[in-house]
N, C-alpha and C positions, 0 to 999 in steps of 0.2 A: 052351849051344847047339846042339846034334844037329838033325840031320834030322826026328829022332822025334820033338818035342818039335813042341805050337803051340804059337798067338804070338795073344794080343789083339789083335784088333782095336774099336777104341773109333768108332761110327759117329755123327756128332752130326746131327738138323736134326726141324723140323718139323716134317716134308713128311714121309711114311713112302713119299711112293713114289718120292722123293732117296736113304731110306735103301735101299731093295731095287734102286735102278740099282747106286749104292755094293755093296751086296753079295754082288747079275749080277756086277757088271765083274771085280770080283775072285776072287768064286769063293771053291773051297777051301784052292784059290794061285798068290796072283798072276804066280806065276814060277816056272820044275823048280825053279831052287836053294836057293827058299827056302820055311821050313817054311809047315806046311799054318795057315790060321789058321784062329779062333773071335772070332764075334762079339760084342759087346755093342752097342747101341741105344739111345740116348738121344734122348727128344726133347726134353727138357728143360736148361739151361741148370744146376739145382740137383741133379738125371739125374747129370751131367756129375761134377761137381761133388763129387761124394756117391762116384762109382765113384773119377775119382781118388782117392782119399781113403782107399780103400782097397786101392789099389795092384795089382798084378800088370797093365794096362796096356800094351804096347807096342808101340802104333800109335795113332792119337787124327787122327780122320781129322771136320773141322769145315764144314758149311753158314755158306757166309758166310752166306748169303741168307736163315738162320734167324731169327725174330725173335718174338722180346723182345728178347733178348737173341745178337746174331748173331752167327756162329763165330769172326769176328776178334778178336771184344773178346770173347770165349771164350780165345783162343789167348794173348793177349796177359798174361793174368791168367796164366793154368798156366805160363806159363813166365815170370812173374813173381815166382808165388806159388811151385811146387812141383824144386827142390832135384834137379838130371836128369835136370827134364820127359823121357817118351818124346820122338819126334820127333812132330811134326802137319803133317799135309797141311788146305792148304786149300782150299773148295770159293768158285769167286766168281763173281759173273753177269756179269761180262765180264772176255776181256781182257786191258784196260786194267787194273781193277782190285789183277791184281801186285803191284803196288809198294807199293797198301795191305797187304797180304796181306805181303809178306814184312817189311813197318815192324811190322810187328803179331808182328812170330819167326818166322813158318810156315816151317817147316824146306824146304814145298813146297807148288804155287799148282795149283791144274788148275781149268779154266774149265770152265759151263757153255753148253752143252747137253756133259752128260760123255763122254767117247768110252772105252772099255769099256780101248782097248788104251793109250792117253793114264795112264789114269786105274790100271792095274792097274804097270803100268814105272815109277811117283814113286814110286809103294804099295811094290811088290817097289826103288825103291835105296833106303828108305829100311828100310825089314827089312834090309834086305846092312847096310846102316851097326851097325844097333843089334846084330845079332851078330858086327859086327865090335870094337865098342863094348864088347861083356862078352868075349871070349874075353883069355883073360890075356895081360899085353907077354914 
């Protein structure tokens, strides 16, 4: 992957304000050393599964506070069912819930209220790892 390419970030939340906060925090490029991002917003768990089945998603951001299918359960399902699943960043309601997101196999965890710098930094780290994983050995 070169810097001129874009990466697709799937953002899942039943709350459009949360989806907007995530996309505004990351912007078009969460860090200068990662590619530009395009967003795929999903408000329901079936939409997430459909998007993931189609492929092409490079980073998944799941809101753990979404109902009825919370982001942590969706994370666990994606990690169990998708070979070489893209990295997943899970948003949790409280910092104390990070352990549960980790148990659900999230690659990174950020707590509400969302701090744009923290979210962008965590997303950029996962994108860098995704890029490094695609480079030939």
